[in-house]
Phi, psi and omega in degrees: 000139180290134181271109177280151180077001180300329184258013181254132171275129183301337180264002179302133186302318180293319180296316178298318179296319178299313179300317180295319179296315179297324176298322179299317176292314183304321182294340180271352187267144177285154178288161173061032178253358178054049181283132178234136175246123179257112182274145168212179178091191187298325178296323178290324175301319176300315182295330177280323191249340185083000180258126182294128182237332187199157174247009176259144172261124178242134181176185178222147176265156177281354174209173184287122179232129179276124175248111182298144174301141177084357177295122181207175174225119178272141177209164178264117179292159181297345176277353183095349179283149174274131180234165176225142173258139174208163181276130178276098181281352179275343179280134185225124183296345177291338180262346178277151170280118181226137178293151181301333183255020185298326179286317180295329183271358178287151178244149182289141175262129186284068173270082187287348180282347181276138184256330189243359177212157173246145181246132182241152177250128169298152177296155179305320180293324178289328173299314179298314181299322181295342182270351187289323183299319180271311178046061172278176178301319178296321178298316178299315179298319178296316178300313180298321180296316180293325176288313183300325180276001175080015182279342174198174183233160175303322181295317181292325177295313182298314180297313182295320180294319179295321176296318181294328185292345180295340178268353182282143172236160181103190181286113184266006183298318178295321177301313181297321176298312180297320179298314179299318178294316180299317180292320177302310181290328176296320179294325178294335183282339184293000000 
């Protein structure tokens, strides 16, 4: 199993801010509701690689959780700049390409300070697959970073994406173009 947080220093400003932000959400949750947050996106790439990619938290809960507008956590970045972490409420897993088993294959992140929720990480290959539908420059860079660090391979991304596409409906021509581009750039990263 891939070890998440291996490349993170526990005192890293972004990591501390993420923990504080998650605590802020955790404090609003009732006990004994088995709330789970499944992370994906750039913040998760950071947790896998130690390289800052985003200040947004992207993910989905296993049940309906209200996140107030404007909920954020301000912190001082190692450059001295003030940054803020916030939940990206515009990201929706219904629009991402996700494998049928992405939730079952997610692993728990050991945030032991949380009392009312558990946080899970999508597998690196599922993070890559989730980026194919949009495939912006940042998505390509994230895919390349996960491949370059050995957390997944172009072959595993292609196989997982093709399996995931069986649940997609609509015009898939853009998906096929994006998949081919994603695999091309993933191979360049090796």
